C-alpha angles and dihedrals in degrees: 000000000000133000140158134200124207113208117191117240104131085308124337123176119192118194125191127195128201127201111292094358134124128242121266109199122199139171136202125179121219121223095189093238119146099217116132091219094062118101108249100167131037122188122192117190144135118277108249094230107029098030088221118140113263126195113205118190118196131193125206088261090054091052091048090058089065122081107295119227127189133183139162118230144150120246134190088241097058133059096221138022112289132203112228125194125192146096123306113249087230091055093051092048091049092045091054092040092233126168118195144131108218138036114205114190123191124182126208089255086058093251107145141177138183120225124189111235086228085076089065097092135130106282091023133105122335134204095238121208097170129050114193089346095306130107110250123236128208088261092060102043096279178171081039131009130183103228130181121210090246095175093055094069 
């Protein structure tokens, strides 16, 4: 089964492949606004029952309805430890009933990374929407950021 998530940081496309499935690319552009009614995450995947492609668009308010996770960790991108608040990647995948193997994330500046779906576990990475209690903008790695709890290793 395939799915992709689009996180907003300038433009971030996340593509997920399942065993024996094809790729479903998608793009969303970020305007940096802080409104809760703006789409900040787009997930494209196959419907579990019909196997038809589904495009799910989520606002910040939608994400905040899911189980909230918060942790404090250091990162190589920040000078001091930061407190991140968001939804666990595992929670989002379970909520949308998605099965896949790989997460491929590409930012507007063409920075990309591949994450194994096996990383999406309880206590694992989150899709953060707050950093130190404040909503992130495109200038400060937002409005969403996939963050691992690096200090919990």
